[in-house]
N, C-alpha and C positions, 0 to 999 in steps of 0.2 A: 264329703268327697273332695279330694285335692287333685289339682292338675300339676303334673311334673313337667318342667320345661328345661331345656339346656340354658345355661347362663354362664358367662365369664364373671367371676367374683374373686376378689382378693388378688391372687397372683396372676398376672397376665399369662395367658397360654396354658394355665392349669384348668383342665376341664372340670366343671362343676354343674350341678343341676339344682334347681330350686323347686319347692313345692308351694303352690299358690292356691288360694281359694278361687274357684272358677267364676264366682259371682263378682268378685272384686280382685282381679288379677294383680292389682298393685300391692295387695297384702301378702307379702312373702312370709310363709310360716316355717320354712326350713331351707337350709342349703347343705349340700354334700359335695365333697371332693371325689372325683372319679379317677382312679389310678389303674391303668392297664398294666399287664406284665411288661409290655414294650416300654412304657413310660417309667416303670419302676427300675428297669435295668440300669440307667445312668445313676440312679440313687443308690444302687447296690442291693436293694431289698424293698419289699413292701413295708409300710409302717407297722403293720400287724406283726411282722416277724420280730420287731423289737420289743413287743409287749407279750407275745404268746409263743408257745412252742408249736410251730406249724410244720415240723419235719414230716409228719404223716401226709401232708398235702403236697409235698414236693413235686410229685409227678403231675399234679393238676395245675401247678403255677402258671404254665404258659397260657392257660385258658381262663385264669382267674382275673376278675376285675374287683379291685378293692374300693369300696365306697366308705369313706371315712370323713373325719373332721366335720361331723354333723353339727349343725347349729339349728336347734328347734325352738321356736317361739314357746315360751312357758305355757301358753294357753293350749298348745297342741302336743307337747312332749309326753304327757302322761300315758298315752296309748301306743307309743312308738314300738316298744318290744312286742306288745300284743299284735300289732299290725304285721310285723315281720313273721311272727309265728302263724298268723292266719294265712300268710302268703305261702307257707310251707318251709320256713327257715328252721334251722336247728341252732340252739345255743351251744357254743363250743367250749364250755367250761366256766370256771370261776371268773368274775370280773377282775380287771387289773387297774390299779391306780395309775393315772396318767399325769405325772407331775408337770410335764411340759405345758399342758393346757388346763391343769387343775380340774381334771375330770375323772370319772370312772369309765374305763373302756371295757366294752363287752364284745367278744368275738361272736358274730352271727354268720352262719354259713347258709347260703341260700342258692342251691343249684337251680339254674334257670328252668331246667326240665320239670321241677316241682311246682313252678308258678303257673297258675291257670292262664290260659291264652288271653283272657280279657284284661289281664294286668300287664302283659308284655308289650 
């Protein structure tokens, strides 16, 4: 079980959260950037829009929160996608190569209404 807590990491003022082991809170196992529609506006777009065709989600964008730039400790990363699916997420198509960060990007769509109350 992991504990998710807000944290300022990397860019000052850029909201992020970290996942920590509750028995040893100093052991951060992952960090994620949180980008709301309001914060994406000055950037011109969500990062996902540069990697994937999200035109079908246009009407939902004011309510979307993009969680990206994930950094997962290698000991914990193997089950990340399975964990999203267990929460009720959908995989939004084929992965994309992210040359800016030398990573494979995967669009995962998780409507909060599908998440069990104990995880919210």
